[in-house]
C-alpha positions in Angstrom: -9.0 25.0 13.9 -5.6 23.5 14.8 -5.1 20.1 13.2 -3.5 17.5 15.6 0.0 16.2 14.9 1.0 19.1 12.7 3.7 20.6 14.9 7.0 18.8 15.0 10.3 20.4 16.0 12.3 18.3 13.5 12.8 14.8 12.1 12.9 11.7 14.3 16.5 10.4 14.2 18.2 8.1 16.7 15.4 8.7 19.3 15.7 12.5 19.1 13.9 15.3 17.3 16.5 16.8 15.0 15.8 20.0 13.1 16.9 19.9 9.4 20.4 21.3 9.0 19.2 23.9 6.5 16.1 24.8 8.6 13.8 23.9 5.6 10.1 23.8 6.1 7.2 23.1 3.6 3.6 24.0 3.8 1.2 21.1 4.0 -2.3 21.9 2.7 -5.8 20.6 3.0 -6.7 19.2 -0.4 -10.4 20.1 0.1 -9.9 23.7 1.2 -6.3 24.5 0.0 -5.7 26.0 3.4 -2.3 25.4 5.1 -2.7 23.0 8.0 0.9 23.1 9.2 4.6 23.5 8.3 6.5 20.2 8.0 10.3 20.0 8.5 12.0 19.0 5.2 15.0 16.8 5.4 17.9 16.4 3.0 20.8 14.0 2.4 22.4 15.0 5.7 19.4 13.9 7.7 19.1 10.7 5.6 22.7 9.9 6.2 22.2 10.4 10.0 19.1 8.2 10.0 20.8 5.4 8.1 23.8 5.6 10.5 21.5 5.4 13.5 19.6 2.4 12.1 22.8 0.6 11.2 24.2 1.1 14.7 20.9 0.0 16.3 20.9 -3.2 14.2 24.6 -4.1 14.5 25.1 -3.2 18.2 21.8 -2.4 19.8 19.4 -4.7 21.7 16.4 -4.7 19.3 17.3 -7.6 16.9 18.6 -9.6 19.9 15.5 -9.3 22.1 13.3 -12.4 22.5 10.3 -12.2 20.2 8.0 -11.9 23.1 9.7 -8.7 24.2 9.7 -7.1 20.8 6.0 -8.0 20.5 5.4 -6.3 23.9 7.0 -3.1 22.6 4.8 -3.2 19.5 1.7 -3.9 21.5 2.4 -0.7 23.4 2.6 1.1 20.0 -0.8 -0.4 19.1 -2.3 0.9 22.4 -0.7 4.4 21.9 -2.3 4.6 18.4 -5.7 3.5 19.8 -5.5 6.3 22.4 -5.0 8.8 19.5 -7.8 7.5 17.3 -10.0 10.5 17.1 -7.2 13.0 16.7 -5.6 10.8 14.0 -8.9 10.7 12.0 -9.0 14.4 12.1 -5.5 14.5 10.7 -6.5 12.0 8.0 -9.4 14.2 6.8 -7.3 17.4 6.7 -4.0 16.0 5.4 -5.2 13.3 3.0 -8.7 14.4 2.0 -10.3 11.2 3.4 -14.1 11.3 4.0 -15.0 10.6 7.6 -16.2 7.1 6.6 -12.9 6.3 4.9 -10.8 7.8 7.6 -12.5 5.5 10.1 -12.7 2.2 8.2 -10.0 2.1 5.5 -7.4 4.3 7.1 -7.8 3.5 10.8 -10.0 0.5 11.8 -8.6 -1.9 9.2 -5.0 -1.0 9.8 -5.4 -1.5 13.5 -7.0 -4.9 12.9 -4.1 -5.9 10.7 -1.7 -4.7 13.4 -3.4 -6.7 16.1 -3.3 -9.8 13.9 0.4 -9.3 13.2 1.0 -9.1 16.9 -0.6 -12.5 17.5 1.2 -14.1 14.5 4.6 -12.8 15.6 4.4 -15.1 18.7 3.8 -18.3 16.6 6.9 -20.5 16.3 8.9 -19.7 13.2 11.6 -22.3 13.4 11.2 -25.3 11.1 12.7 -28.7 12.0 14.2 -30.6 9.1 13.7 -34.4 8.8 16.1 -36.8 10.4 18.3 -38.4 7.7 21.2 -40.8 7.3 24.2 -40.7 5.0 27.5 -42.6 4.4 30.4 -41.1 6.3 32.7 -39.9 3.5 35.7 -40.2 5.9 34.9 -43.7 6.9 32.9 -45.3 4.1 33.0 -48.8 5.7 32.0 -47.6 9.1 28.7 -46.6 10.7 26.5 -44.2 8.7 25.9 -40.7 9.9 22.6 -39.6 11.3 21.6 -35.9 11.5 18.9 -33.3 11.2 18.7 -29.5 11.2 16.5 -26.5 11.6 15.5 -23.5 9.5 15.4 -20.3 11.4 14.2 -16.8 10.4 16.4 -13.8 11.1 15.8 -10.1 10.4 17.2 -8.7 7.1 18.8 -5.7 8.8 18.3 -2.1 8.0 15.1 -1.4 6.1 14.2 1.8 4.3 10.5 2.4 3.7 9.2 5.0 1.2 5.5 5.5 1.3 2.7 7.1 -0.7 0.0 9.7 0.1 -3.2 7.8 -0.8 -3.5 5.8 2.5 -0.6 7.1 4.6 -1.5 5.7 8.0 -2.2 2.2 6.5 0.9 2.2 4.3 3.3 3.5 7.0 1.9 1.0 9.4 2.2 -1.8 6.8 6.0 -1.2 6.7 6.7 -0.4 10.3 4.9 -3.3 12.0 6.2 -6.4 10.2 9.7 -4.9 9.9 10.1 -4.1 13.5 8.4 -7.2 14.8 10.9 -9.3 12.8 13.8 -7.5 14.5 14.8 -5.0 11.8 15.6 -1.3 12.2 14.0 1.2 9.9 14.2 4.6 8.2 10.8 5.8 7.0 10.3 8.4 4.4 6.7 9.5 3.7 5.2 11.4 0.8 5.8 15.2 1.0 2.0 15.5 0.7 1.3 13.6 4.0 4.4 14.0 6.3 2.5 14.3 9.5 0.9 10.9 9.3 4.5 9.5 9.5 6.0 11.9 12.0 3.4 11.0 14.6 5.1 7.6 14.8 8.1 9.3 16.2 6.1 10.7 19.0 4.8 7.2 19.8 8.3 5.6 19.5 9.5 8.0 22.2 6.5 7.4 24.4 6.8 3.6 24.4 10.6 3.7 24.9 11.6 2.2 21.6 15.4 1.9 21.6 17.2 4.7 19.8 17.7 4.1 16.1 15.1 1.4 15.7 12.7 3.7 14.0 13.8 6.8 12.2 11.6 9.2 10.2 12.9 11.6 7.6 11.1 13.7 5.1 12.5 15.2 1.8 12.5 14.9 -1.9 13.9 12.6 -4.6 17.5 13.1 -3.4 16.6 11.7 0.0 14.8 8.7 -1.6 17.8 8.0 -3.8 20.1 8.0 -0.8 17.8 5.6 1.1 17.6 3.2 -1.8 21.2 3.1 -2.9 23.3 3.3 0.3 25.3 0.1 1.1 24.3 0.4 4.8 20.7 -0.5 3.8 19.8 -4.2 3.5 16.2 -3.9 2.2 13.9 -1.3 0.6 10.1 -1.4 0.7 8.1 1.0 -1.4 4.5 1.7 -2.1 3.8 4.1 -5.0 3.9 4.4 -8.7 5.3 2.0 -11.3 7.8 4.6 -12.6 9.3 5.2 -9.2 9.4 1.5 -8.5 11.4 0.9 -11.6 13.8 3.7 -10.5 14.1 2.1 -7.0 15.0 -1.3 -8.5 17.8 0.3 -10.5 19.1 2.2 -7.4 19.0 -0.9 -5.2 20.6 -3.2 -7.8 24.3 -2.3 -7.3 24.2 -3.3 -3.7 21.9 -6.3 -4.2 19.3 -5.3 -1.7 16.1 -7.1 -1.0 13.2 -5.1 -2.5 9.5 -5.2 -1.7 7.4 -3.2 -4.1 3.6 -2.5 -4.1 3.0 -0.5 -7.3 0.2 0.5 -9.6 -2.7 -1.3 -11.0 -5.4 -1.3 -13.7 -7.7 -3.8 -12.2 -10.5 -5.4 -14.3 -14.0 -5.9 -13.0 -15.6 -8.6 -15.1 -19.4 -8.5 -15.3 -20.8 -11.7 -16.9 -24.1 -11.9 -18.8 -25.8 -13.6 -15.8 -24.7 -10.9 -13.2 -27.0 -8.9 -11.1 -26.6 -5.6 -13.0 -27.6 -3.4 -10.1 -25.2 -5.0 -7.7 -22.4 -5.0 -10.2 -23.0 -1.4 -11.1 -22.9 -0.4 -7.4 -19.6 -2.2 -7.1 -18.4 -0.4 -10.2 -19.2 3.0 -8.9 -17.8 2.2 -5.5 -14.5 1.2 -7.1 -14.0 4.5 -8.9 -15.5 6.8 -6.3 -13.6 5.4 -3.3 -11.1 8.1 -2.2 -11.7 9.8 -5.6 -10.1 6.7 -7.3 -6.8 7.1 -5.5 -6.2 3.5 -4.9 -3.9 1.1 -6.7 -6.2 -1.9 -6.4 -9.4 -0.2 -7.4 -11.1 -1.6 -10.5 -11.1 1.0 -13.3 -11.5 -1.3 -16.3 -15.1 -2.6 -16.3 -15.4 -5.6 -18.7 -19.1 -6.0 -19.2 -20.9 -8.6 -21.4 -22.3 -6.8 -24.4 -25.8 -8.1 -23.8 -26.0 -6.1 -20.6 -23.5 -3.4 -21.2 -26.1 -0.6 -22.0 -28.1 -1.5 -18.8 -24.9 -1.5 -16.8 -23.8 1.9 -18.0 -27.3 3.4 -17.3 -27.3 1.9 -13.8 -23.8 3.4 -13.1 -25.1 6.8 -14.3 -28.1 6.5 -12.0 -26.1 5.5 -9.0 -23.3 8.0 -9.5 -25.9 10.8 -9.8 -26.7 10.3 -6.1 -23.1 10.6 -4.9 -22.5 13.6 -2.6 -19.4 15.5 -3.6 -17.9 17.9 -1.1 -15.7 18.6 1.9 -14.6 15.4 3.5 -15.2 16.7 7.0 -18.9 16.7 6.3 -20.5 13.4 7.3 -22.7 13.5 4.3 -19.8 13.6 1.8 -19.2 10.5 -0.2 -16.6 11.8 -2.7 -13.8 14.0 -1.5 -10.9 15.6 -3.3 -7.8 14.5 -5.2 -4.6 15.1 -3.2 -3.3 18.1 -5.2 -3.8 20.2 -8.3 -1.2 18.2 -10.2 -3.2 15.1 -9.6 -6.4 16.7 -11.0 -4.5 18.0 -14.0 -3.4 14.5 -14.8 -6.9 13.2 -14.6 -8.1 15.9 -16.9 -5.4 15.1 -19.4 -6.3 11.4 -19.3 -10.0 12.2 -19.8 -9.2 14.4 -22.8 -7.0 11.5 -24.1 -10.0 9.2 -23.8 -12.1 11.6 -25.8 -9.4 12.0 -28.4 -9.1 8.2 -28.8 -12.8 7.9 -29.5 -14.2 6.6 -26.2 -17.7 7.7 -25.4 -18.0 10.0 -22.3 -21.3 9.1 -20.7 -20.8 10.7 -17.3 -18.7 13.3 -15.6 -15.5 14.5 -17.1 -15.7 17.8 -15.2 -14.9 19.7 -12.0 -17.9 20.1 -9.6 -19.4 23.5 -10.4 -20.5 24.1 -6.8 -17.0 23.8 -5.3 -14.8 26.8 -5.7 -11.8 25.5 -3.7 -10.1 22.1 -3.5 -9.0 19.5 -6.0 -12.3 17.9 -6.7 -13.3 15.9 -9.8 -16.6 14.2 -10.6 -17.0 10.5 -11.1 -16.4 9.9 -14.8 -17.5 7.0 -17.0 -16.4 6.2 -20.5 -18.2 3.6 -22.7 -17.1 2.1 -26.0 -13.6 1.8 -24.7 -11.1 -0.5 -26.5 -8.5 -2.1 -24.3 -5.7 -0.7 -26.4 -6.6 2.9 -25.5 -4.5 4.8 -23.0 -7.4 5.2 -20.5 -7.6 1.4 -20.5 -3.9 0.7 -20.1 -2.5 3.6 -18.0 -3.2 4.2 -14.4 -5.3 7.4 -14.1 -5.4 7.5 -10.3 -8.7 9.3 -10.3 -12.4 8.5 -10.4 -12.5 7.4 -14.0 -14.1 4.1 -15.2 -13.5 2.6 -18.7 -16.3 0.2 -19.8 -15.2 -2.4 -22.3 -17.5 -4.9 -23.9 -17.0 -8.6 -24.4 -18.9 -11.6 -25.8 -17.4 -14.7 -24.2 -15.8 -15.6 -20.9 -12.6 -16.4 -22.8 -12.5 -13.0 -24.3 -13.1 -11.4 -20.9 -10.1 -13.2 -19.4 -7.9 -12.3 -22.4 -8.8 -8.6 -22.1 -8.3 -8.6 -18.3 -4.9 -10.2 -18.7 -3.9 -7.8 -21.5 -2.3 -5.3 -19.1 1.2 -4.6 -17.9 -0.3 -4.6 -14.4 -1.7 -7.4 -12.3 -2.7 -6.2 -8.9 -6.3 -7.1 -8.4 -9.6 -7.8 -10.1 -13.2 -8.8 -9.7 -16.0 -10.9 -11.2 -19.7 -10.6 -10.9 -21.8 -13.6 -11.8 -24.8 -15.7 -10.5 -22.6 -18.8 -11.2 -20.0 -18.6 -8.4 -18.3 -21.8 -9.5 -17.7 -20.4 -13.0 -16.5 -17.1 -11.5 -14.0 -19.1 -9.4 -12.7 -20.9 -12.5 -12.2 -17.6 -14.3 -10.5 -16.1 -11.2 -7.9 -18.9 -11.4 -7.1 -17.7 -15.0 -6.5 -14.1 -14.1 -2.9 -13.0 -13.7 -3.5 -10.9 -10.7 -2.5 -11.0 -7.0 -6.1 -11.1 -5.9 -9.6 -11.5 -7.2 -12.9 -10.5 -5.5 -16.0 -12.5 -6.5 -19.4 -10.7 -6.2 -18.0 -8.0 -4.0 -16.2 -10.3 -1.6 -16.2 -9.7 2.1 -14.6 -6.2 2.2 -12.8 -7.4 5.3 -10.5 -10.4 4.8 -7.5 -9.7 7.1 -5.8 -13.0 6.3 -5.5 -12.3 2.6 -2.0 -11.4 1.3 -1.8 -8.4 -0.9 0.5 -7.7 -3.8 0.8 -7.9 -7.6 1.9 -9.8 -10.6 3.9 -8.2 -13.5 4.6 -4.5 -13.1 2.3 -4.2 -10.1 5.1 -5.2 -7.8 7.2 -7.7 -5.9 6.4 -9.5 -2.6 3.3 -9.5 -0.5 1.9 -7.6 2.4 -0.5 -8.8 5.1 -1.5 -12.4 5.4 0.4 -15.2 7.1 3.7 -14.4 5.4 3.7 -10.6 6.1 6.5 -10.6 8.7 8.5 -13.2 6.7 9.0 -10.7 3.9 11.3 -8.9 6.3 13.4 -11.9 7.2 16.1 -14.2 5.8 15.9 -18.0 6.1 19.0 -19.7 7.6 19.5 -23.5 7.6 21.5 -25.0 10.4 22.3 -28.7 10.0 24.0 -30.9 12.5 24.8 -34.6 13.3 22.9 -36.4 16.0 25.1 -38.2 18.5 28.9 -38.3 18.3 
């Protein structure tokens, strides 16, 4: 079977498909079958340089940042339509390239991103200019004469050339989350995807050509660390946005610092799910299993530290075991599958090392910790649960990025909050309780970018997303999404003569 969007003649630079100068290609494999789904062009510093030059020219001299907002929005509305027309084919790509189950491909990696895109289109047309209050002041050049009266406005302008470096765990969502607000705001962009999921990015080049996006506005280059370093350190770039690991985020900050770039980072997490003594144990355990099983745990905001009141901890663990025992593990193209593969063998190796570390530290393995016996191919790993975990253990502090839960006991609400905040991360969290007011009070004490109470709504498109501490800088989605890609400029003036 030929997978859609896996045949591109080159990289998308300045409105053209440009073959890599060295002709390099790389096999992209299906993480469930290990079969090659296509050969992706691999760029280098030469292609990165050309893409940055094109984006710089398009911003400094091209029409895009100077178009009225309504015209930019119209272009992007065409992009939304073009994506919608490709929906079924894109979902097929998501399953084969990223290992998404069919359900996740539809909801998390297509339907929700498209909803966020549509909301951003609406918000882009709202007035962004702020009028300052009218004020009076003494005229310093004529102190005894009439006072001055004046006002001003605050306008938002695009930052300039934006480079975006994106991760493999939700490629369509993450690529879209950079492209949409940056281009709506009037910026130009160079997008570099993960080498594991290049096709999910390159398809945007096809769409840019189809809708007539001006040359240089959107450029897409692939490649390794040398490409990323060029895109984050070059003086022609005004802003870097990155979604990925904490370690790479630290490196990007260092590379961007000499040229004082604006940086937006969405990094790792070690989110805590607090289960109070009064919680519905079954509902909480279902949430706990959902958190670690979703996309095989490959999500930065997923709750992998489960802080459970000691009075109900044994029941919670037993309920998790019972629920996880019914999860169907297998090929993500099968509609019955609920747990698909990790992205590559290296990712599974890391999970296995972390599981062994948990055993060595004295945590009690109560479920999983193994590769599914019935699957001979693919990078699968069973849902794994540790009990008797202490928050100082590595499995409680380090991001595993796999389907591994660490259950930690507590006796008081204050202790639960203290444990939850005892982390270098602060991306997300959750609380289960039959006392929603108390849960809300606790949520205010958690040092995280978001908190979900009793499972939340699972669909809150107005909520901003981002972290505290080493989970990142800035926010995506929500009312200020586009504003992250703008500068504020104050213009003040006298009224009258």
